[in-house]
Structure formats: structure tokens, C-alpha cells
One Martini backbone bead per residue (centre of mass of N, CA, C, O) as a GRO file, in nm:
protein
  304
    1MET     BB    1   4.311   4.709   1.589
    2ILE     BB    2   4.143   4.620   1.868
    3GLN     BB    3   4.160   4.394   2.092
    4LYS     BB    4   4.043   4.214   2.354
    5GLY     BB    5   4.295   4.212   2.525
    6GLU     BB    6   4.316   4.530   2.524
    7ASN     BB    7   4.054   4.606   2.649
    8THR     BB    8   4.102   4.470   2.913
    9LEU     BB    9   4.346   4.637   2.987
   10TYR     BB   10   4.222   4.924   2.975
   11PHE     BB   11   4.018   4.861   3.184
   12GLY     BB   12   4.211   4.798   3.413
   13TYR     BB   13   4.329   5.094   3.424
   14LEU     BB   14   4.059   5.231   3.499
   15LEU     BB   15   4.001   5.102   3.755
   16ILE     BB   16   4.261   5.182   3.910
   17LEU     BB   17   4.200   5.486   3.884
   18ILE     BB   18   3.937   5.472   4.036
   19SER     BB   19   4.057   5.371   4.305
   20ALA     BB   20   4.261   5.599   4.352
   21ILE     BB   21   4.059   5.826   4.376
   22ALA     BB   22   3.883   5.719   4.592
   23PHE     BB   23   4.110   5.704   4.803
   24GLY     BB   24   4.227   5.998   4.782
   25LEU     BB   25   3.942   6.114   4.916
   26MET     BB   26   3.937   6.040   5.216
   27PRO     BB   27   4.053   6.293   5.360
   28ILE     BB   28   3.845   6.489   5.258
   29PHE     BB   29   3.599   6.365   5.398
   30ALA     BB   30   3.727   6.395   5.682
   31LEU     BB   31   3.728   6.705   5.694
   32TYR     BB   32   3.420   6.748   5.669
   33ALA     BB   33   3.358   6.587   5.927
   34TYR     BB   34   3.516   6.772   6.119
   35ASP     BB   35   3.347   7.034   6.065
   36GLN     BB   36   3.102   6.853   6.226
   37ASN     BB   37   3.222   6.724   6.486
   38VAL     BB   38   3.359   6.461   6.409
   39SER     BB   39   3.498   6.207   6.542
   40VAL     BB   40   3.731   5.971   6.487
   41ASN     BB   41   3.575   5.732   6.616
   42THR     BB   42   3.310   5.781   6.468
   43LEU     BB   43   3.412   5.761   6.186
   44LEU     BB   44   3.543   5.475   6.193
   45PHE     BB   45   3.302   5.315   6.301
   46LEU     BB   46   3.110   5.384   6.057
   47ARG     BB   47   3.278   5.290   5.839
   48PHE     BB   48   3.314   4.989   5.918
   49THR     BB   49   3.016   4.929   5.951
   50PHE     BB   50   2.920   4.985   5.660
   51ALA     BB   51   3.127   4.804   5.521
   52THR     BB   52   3.046   4.544   5.635
   53ILE     BB   53   2.749   4.531   5.546
   54MET     BB   54   2.837   4.540   5.232
   55PHE     BB   55   3.022   4.292   5.223
   56PHE     BB   56   2.832   4.070   5.345
   57SER     BB   57   2.603   4.102   5.159
   58TYR     BB   58   2.743   4.031   4.897
   59LEU     BB   59   2.848   3.748   4.995
   60VAL     BB   60   2.567   3.630   5.047
   61VAL     BB   61   2.425   3.681   4.780
   62ARG     BB   62   2.672   3.541   4.607
   63LYS     BB   63   2.797   3.299   4.770
   64LYS     BB   64   3.111   3.389   4.903
   65LEU     BB   65   3.112   3.262   5.177
   66VAL     BB   66   3.358   3.145   5.395
   67LYS     BB   67   3.532   2.947   5.582
   68ILE     BB   68   3.694   2.964   5.894
   69THR     BB   69   3.954   2.949   6.101
   70LYS     BB   70   4.078   3.011   6.419
   71LYS     BB   71   4.339   3.128   6.321
   72GLN     BB   72   4.215   3.327   6.113
   73LEU     BB   73   4.042   3.474   6.322
   74GLY     BB   74   4.289   3.578   6.486
   75LEU     BB   75   4.409   3.740   6.256
   76PHE     BB   76   4.164   3.929   6.213
   77VAL     BB   77   4.189   4.062   6.484
   78LEU     BB   78   4.466   4.177   6.451
   79LEU     BB   79   4.420   4.334   6.186
   80GLY     BB   80   4.149   4.492   6.263
   81GLY     BB   81   4.154   4.533   6.583
   82VAL     BB   82   4.462   4.660   6.580
   83LEU     BB   83   4.625   4.754   6.324
   84TYR     BB   84   4.394   4.904   6.160
   85MET     BB   85   4.307   5.075   6.391
   86LEU     BB   86   4.567   5.229   6.428
   87GLN     BB   87   4.623   5.330   6.143
   88SER     BB   88   4.356   5.500   6.114
   89SER     BB   89   4.390   5.671   6.370
   90PHE     BB   90   4.656   5.809   6.282
   91TYR     BB   91   4.572   5.922   6.007
   92PHE     BB   92   4.308   6.077   6.080
   93SER     BB   93   4.447   6.252   6.303
   94SER     BB   94   4.673   6.395   6.129
   95VAL     BB   95   4.458   6.583   5.955
   96LYS     BB   96   4.423   6.777   6.214
   97TYR     BB   97   4.740   6.896   6.201
   98ILE     BB   98   4.785   6.829   5.896
   99PRO     BB   99   4.788   6.837   5.584
  100ALA     BB  100   4.663   6.605   5.373
  101SER     BB  101   4.892   6.601   5.176
  102LEU     BB  102   5.117   6.535   5.378
  103ALA     BB  103   4.999   6.269   5.495
  104ALA     BB  104   5.003   6.124   5.229
  105LEU     BB  105   5.308   6.126   5.174
  106ILE     BB  106   5.398   5.990   5.441
  107LEU     BB  107   5.234   5.716   5.397
  108TYR     BB  108   5.420   5.664   5.120
  109LEU     BB  109   5.648   5.511   5.294
  110TYR     BB  110   5.557   5.207   5.325
  111PRO     BB  111   5.726   5.055   5.124
  112ILE     BB  112   5.992   5.090   5.276
  113PHE     BB  113   5.905   4.937   5.529
  114VAL     BB  114   5.845   4.677   5.387
  115ALA     BB  115   6.128   4.617   5.291
  116ILE     BB  116   6.260   4.605   5.568
  117LEU     BB  117   6.067   4.387   5.699
  118SER     BB  118   6.123   4.168   5.488
  119PHE     BB  119   6.422   4.140   5.562
  120LEU     BB  120   6.383   4.071   5.875
  121VAL     BB  121   6.136   3.855   5.849
  122ASN     BB  122   6.162   3.720   5.531
  123LYS     BB  123   6.454   3.746   5.396
  124GLU     BB  124   6.465   3.974   5.197
  125GLN     BB  125   6.627   4.134   4.963
  126LEU     BB  126   6.839   4.415   4.959
  127THR     BB  127   6.864   4.604   4.709
  128LYS     BB  128   6.988   4.858   4.553
  129ASN     BB  129   6.717   4.993   4.454
  130ILE     BB  130   6.598   4.990   4.748
  131MET     BB  131   6.818   5.170   4.875
  132ILE     BB  132   6.771   5.411   4.688
  133SER     BB  133   6.468   5.450   4.759
  134ILE     BB  134   6.519   5.512   5.058
  135LEU     BB  135   6.699   5.764   5.017
  136LEU     BB  136   6.502   5.923   4.848
  137SER     BB  137   6.258   5.933   5.050
  138LEU     BB  138   6.414   6.076   5.274
  139ALA     BB  139   6.493   6.322   5.120
  140GLY     BB  140   6.199   6.412   5.049
  141ILE     BB  141   6.109   6.441   5.346
  142VAL     BB  142   6.309   6.673   5.420
  143LEU     BB  143   6.188   6.878   5.223
  144VAL     BB  144   5.899   6.878   5.321
  145LEU     BB  145   5.979   6.947   5.634
  146GLY     BB  146   6.209   7.181   5.573
  147ALA     BB  147   5.985   7.362   5.354
  148PRO     BB  148   5.751   7.519   5.472
  149ALA     BB  149   5.447   7.703   5.400
  150GLN     BB  150   5.382   7.625   5.704
  151ASN     BB  151   5.304   7.540   6.003
  152ILE     BB  152   5.417   7.236   6.153
  153ASN     BB  153   5.292   6.975   6.320
  154PRO     BB  154   5.462   6.728   6.477
  155PHE     BB  155   5.231   6.536   6.562
  156GLY     BB  156   5.122   6.490   6.277
  157ILE     BB  157   5.386   6.348   6.179
  158ILE     BB  158   5.393   6.110   6.379
  159LEU     BB  159   5.116   5.995   6.296
  160ALA     BB  160   5.183   5.940   5.999
  161LEU     BB  161   5.433   5.758   6.052
  162ALA     BB  162   5.271   5.544   6.226
  163ALA     BB  163   5.085   5.462   6.004
  164ALA     BB  164   5.298   5.348   5.800
  165ILE     BB  165   5.425   5.139   5.998
  166VAL     BB  166   5.164   4.979   6.075
  167TYR     BB  167   5.089   4.918   5.762
  168SER     BB  168   5.344   4.742   5.728
  169ILE     BB  169   5.286   4.523   5.937
  170TYR     BB  170   5.010   4.449   5.823
  171ILE     BB  171   5.116   4.346   5.551
  172ILE     BB  172   5.296   4.114   5.656
  173VAL     BB  173   5.075   3.962   5.795
  174GLY     BB  174   4.850   3.961   5.562
  175GLY     BB  175   5.013   3.795   5.352
  176ARG     BB  176   4.941   3.504   5.474
  177ILE     BB  177   4.631   3.506   5.466
  178SER     BB  178   4.586   3.578   5.143
  179MET     BB  179   4.658   3.281   5.048
  180HIS     BB  180   4.361   3.148   5.181
  181VAL     BB  181   4.183   3.416   5.142
  182PRO     BB  182   3.961   3.604   5.018
  183PRO     BB  183   3.973   3.948   4.978
  184LEU     BB  184   3.658   4.008   5.062
  185VAL     BB  185   3.666   3.837   5.317
  186THR     BB  186   3.884   3.984   5.457
  187SER     BB  187   3.760   4.277   5.445
  188ALA     BB  188   3.514   4.194   5.617
  189TYR     BB  189   3.657   4.106   5.880
  190ILE     BB  190   3.828   4.360   5.927
  191SER     BB  191   3.590   4.555   5.946
  192LEU     BB  192   3.452   4.423   6.183
  193PHE     BB  193   3.700   4.440   6.394
  194ALA     BB  194   3.730   4.749   6.367
  195SER     BB  195   3.442   4.825   6.464
  196ILE     BB  196   3.464   4.702   6.742
  197SER     BB  197   3.716   4.862   6.839
  198PHE     BB  198   3.589   5.139   6.808
  199LEU     BB  199   3.348   5.093   6.999
  200LEU     BB  200   3.516   5.034   7.262
  201VAL     BB  201   3.670   5.304   7.260
  202GLY     BB  202   3.439   5.494   7.243
  203VAL     BB  203   3.284   5.399   7.503
  204SER     BB  204   3.523   5.425   7.711
  205THR     BB  205   3.561   5.761   7.604
  206SER     BB  206   3.316   5.906   7.497
  207THR     BB  207   3.360   5.941   7.139
  208ILE     BB  208   3.057   5.871   7.057
  209HIS     BB  209   2.862   6.028   6.807
  210ILE     BB  210   2.542   6.129   6.609
  211HIS     BB  211   2.520   6.457   6.647
  212PHE     BB  212   2.488   6.562   6.319
  213LYS     BB  213   2.497   6.672   6.011
  214LEU     BB  214   2.452   6.582   5.702
  215ILE     BB  215   2.748   6.625   5.612
  216GLY     BB  216   2.864   6.410   5.803
  217TRP     BB  217   2.712   6.168   5.678
  218LEU     BB  218   2.821   6.199   5.389
  219SER     BB  219   3.106   6.163   5.455
  220ILE     BB  220   3.092   5.880   5.569
  221LEU     BB  221   2.967   5.752   5.319
  222GLY     BB  222   3.194   5.827   5.125
  223ILE     BB  223   3.415   5.651   5.273
  224SER     BB  224   3.256   5.377   5.265
  225ILE     BB  225   3.189   5.360   4.955
  226ILE     BB  226   3.430   5.501   4.798
  227SER     BB  227   3.695   5.455   5.014
  228SER     BB  228   3.631   5.134   5.025
  229VAL     BB  229   3.448   4.958   4.836
  230ILE     BB  230   3.515   5.067   4.556
  231SER     BB  231   3.828   5.074   4.575
  232MET     BB  232   3.854   4.765   4.615
  233GLY     BB  233   3.692   4.660   4.382
  234THR     BB  234   3.839   4.797   4.148
  235PHE     BB  235   4.124   4.700   4.223
  236PHE     BB  236   4.084   4.380   4.189
  237ALA     BB  237   3.968   4.401   3.899
  238GLY     BB  238   4.228   4.530   3.783
  239VAL     BB  239   4.439   4.311   3.876
  240LYS     BB  240   4.313   4.081   3.705
  241ARG     BB  241   4.396   4.234   3.418
  242ILE     BB  242   4.713   4.365   3.487
  243GLY     BB  243   4.819   4.317   3.762
  244PRO     BB  244   4.995   4.401   4.039
  245THR     BB  245   5.228   4.599   3.944
  246LYS     BB  246   5.049   4.791   3.772
  247GLY     BB  247   4.858   4.853   4.002
  248ALA     BB  248   5.070   4.995   4.188
  249VAL     BB  249   5.166   5.216   4.002
  250LEU     BB  250   4.875   5.361   3.970
  251SER     BB  251   4.838   5.399   4.278
  252MET     BB  252   5.045   5.650   4.296
  253VAL     BB  253   4.801   5.876   4.253
  254GLU     BB  254   4.663   5.915   4.531
  255PRO     BB  255   4.824   6.166   4.653
  256VAL     BB  256   4.768   6.350   4.415
  257VAL     BB  257   4.462   6.366   4.467
  258THR     BB  258   4.480   6.483   4.750
  259ILE     BB  259   4.645   6.741   4.678
  260THR     BB  260   4.459   6.861   4.476
  261PHE     BB  261   4.190   6.873   4.655
  262SER     BB  262   4.318   7.035   4.879
  263THR     BB  263   4.392   7.287   4.706
  264ILE     BB  264   4.100   7.346   4.599
  265LEU     BB  265   3.919   7.328   4.878
  266PHE     BB  266   4.162   7.432   5.113
  267HIS     BB  267   4.413   7.594   5.028
  268GLU     BB  268   4.676   7.405   5.016
  269ASN     BB  269   5.008   7.501   5.048
  270MET     BB  270   5.308   7.444   4.847
  271SER     BB  271   5.606   7.443   4.810
  272LEU     BB  272   5.853   7.375   4.588
  273LEU     BB  273   6.017   7.183   4.770
  274GLN     BB  274   5.773   7.008   4.856
  275ILE     BB  275   5.705   6.910   4.567
  276ILE     BB  276   5.974   6.781   4.518
  277GLY     BB  277   5.977   6.599   4.759
  278GLY     BB  278   5.718   6.442   4.689
  279ALA     BB  279   5.830   6.330   4.413
  280ILE     BB  280   6.053   6.174   4.560
  281VAL     BB  281   5.880   5.993   4.739
  282LEU     BB  282   5.724   5.850   4.507
  283GLY     BB  283   5.980   5.757   4.360
  284GLY     BB  284   6.089   5.569   4.582
  285ALA     BB  285   5.818   5.391   4.608
  286LEU     BB  286   5.807   5.305   4.299
  287LEU     BB  287   6.081   5.151   4.303
  288VAL     BB  288   5.995   4.930   4.493
  289VAL     BB  289   5.760   4.817   4.324
  290LEU     BB  290   5.940   4.755   4.075
  291THR     BB  291   6.191   4.572   4.239
  292SER     BB  292   6.028   4.393   4.407
  293GLU     BB  293   5.996   4.039   4.416
  294LYS     BB  294   5.772   4.040   4.659
  295ARG     BB  295   5.426   4.129   4.613
  296LYS     BB  296   5.254   4.208   4.910
  297ILE     BB  297   5.120   4.495   4.894
  298VAL     BB  298   4.883   4.431   4.691
  299GLU     BB  299   4.744   4.185   4.837
  300ASN     BB  300   4.666   4.411   5.091
  301LYS     BB  301   4.492   4.655   4.993
  302MET     BB  302   4.200   4.584   5.082
  303ASP     BB  303   4.211   4.721   5.392
  304PHE     BB  304   4.206   5.083   5.337
   0.00000   0.00000   0.00000
């Protein structure tokens, strides 16, 4: 007979899987938006604007909006207005030059960069297992990039790597503020300042426009609702039930979701060596999640 505690655990697993699927669909929505000539700045400005409205509406209605200090406000500006803005720009731009499946795999090098930055900045120990995971992931990336099933644009690779590196920096910085501010409040303010940054960049470069067809709007709404609000909401609800480590492990299916839907919808083909390399990359990142002693990665997942 299944006990109440087991039911809660299983429901937590389900919530995390829903979150992973929702987030894994994000580059798919982006590709549909690009097909409608939606620019990267337009996509990201509208994504964060809609997410901001939904987050703050929820917080106000549920009376969960808390006061923040000037220092916290400054950190939110840095996190949302600079770091997350750069990370999103790099990642969403990368899928214009390389397959979404490859971009997702490269992005999932971020646990490796987090481990290195934690060692340099927070003086966390680089264990033997973490070093092995770093070497595994690097070997996997070599296989992915060295045996392409099609011509790969180097600029797209650079953009995806930049997204992973900036996201790692963002996680290190965000780890400190997440200790004092509720996750949904943090997500709301980060979305707010990210939307402001994309508005300023878009206006200054004349790259924001809203004259596109219904498919473009549906894609943007999909990213905002499914791959932003729902993915974060179910993630935190799941972590509350099963814990952060298990939540991080289950979230590793995100790039698998991206690869699967990219193959089905866009016929993106990967060679056998690329598939093996991708599995090695995910295995290396998974090893970091399982062996890292201070799990700051999960605490900041609220923001992607």
C-alpha cells in the first residue's frame, strides 16, 4: 500500500518532469518565432514582459510580494538587467546558427563552469569526481563538435558556450541573494529588469517590432507561459517535495526533450558519435550535480 509520503514523493517527481519538458521546449518555440521573422530582442523583450506581468500579478493577488533592500535591488539589476539578459541573448541567438539540439547540449556544460567558479570564488573544493566530470564533459563536447552530421557554424558554438559561461556567473551571484529573498519574488524582479534591458537595447538598435503573424505571437506566449512561468512554478513545487539534488538530477532530461522535439519537428539529424558525445556531456554534468557538496545550481534555477 502506497503511503501518503510516497504519494508526495511521486507527485514531486512528476512536477519536476513537467518542468523539464516545459523548459526543454523553449528553443523549439524560439525557432517557430524566428520563422515568423521575430527578432531575438523582440522575442526576449516580450517573453520577460509577459513573465513579469504574470509573476507580479500572482504575488500581488496572493499577497506574497515582499519588500527588498537597495542592495538587493542592485543585485536584481545586475542579475536580470545584465547577466540574464546576456545569457538569454547568447542562447537564443545560438539557435539561429546551430541546431537547437546542439545548443542545448552545449548549454548543459554550465554545471562544469559552476564547479570551477565555485572553486575560484567561493573556495569550494574541486573533488576527484568533479575533475572526472569536467574531463568527461570536455571529451563529450569534442565528439559532438568533431563529428558533425552537417556543417556547424562556429559562431553559433561560441554563442552557446558564452551562454553557459554567463549563466554560471549568474548562478554564483544569484546564490547569495536567493538566501534572503523568496524564489518567485526573485524571478519576478529578474524578469522585470531583463525586460527593461531588452527594451533599451531594442529601442536603441531598432530591433523591436510587433508586426508578425499569429504563429509568432503563439510562440512567444508559449515561451512566456510554458517555458518560463510553468517551468519555474512546477520546478520549485517539485523541489519542495523531493529535495534539490533529486530535482537537479531529473532536470537533466531537459536537453533530451529539446533534442527529441528538434529531431521530430525540424528533422535535425545527429551522427552516432554526436549522440554518444551528448550522452557523455550529460553524464559529466550529472556527476557534478550528484557530487557537488554545496548545491547552489538548483537554488537559482528559478531565473532561466
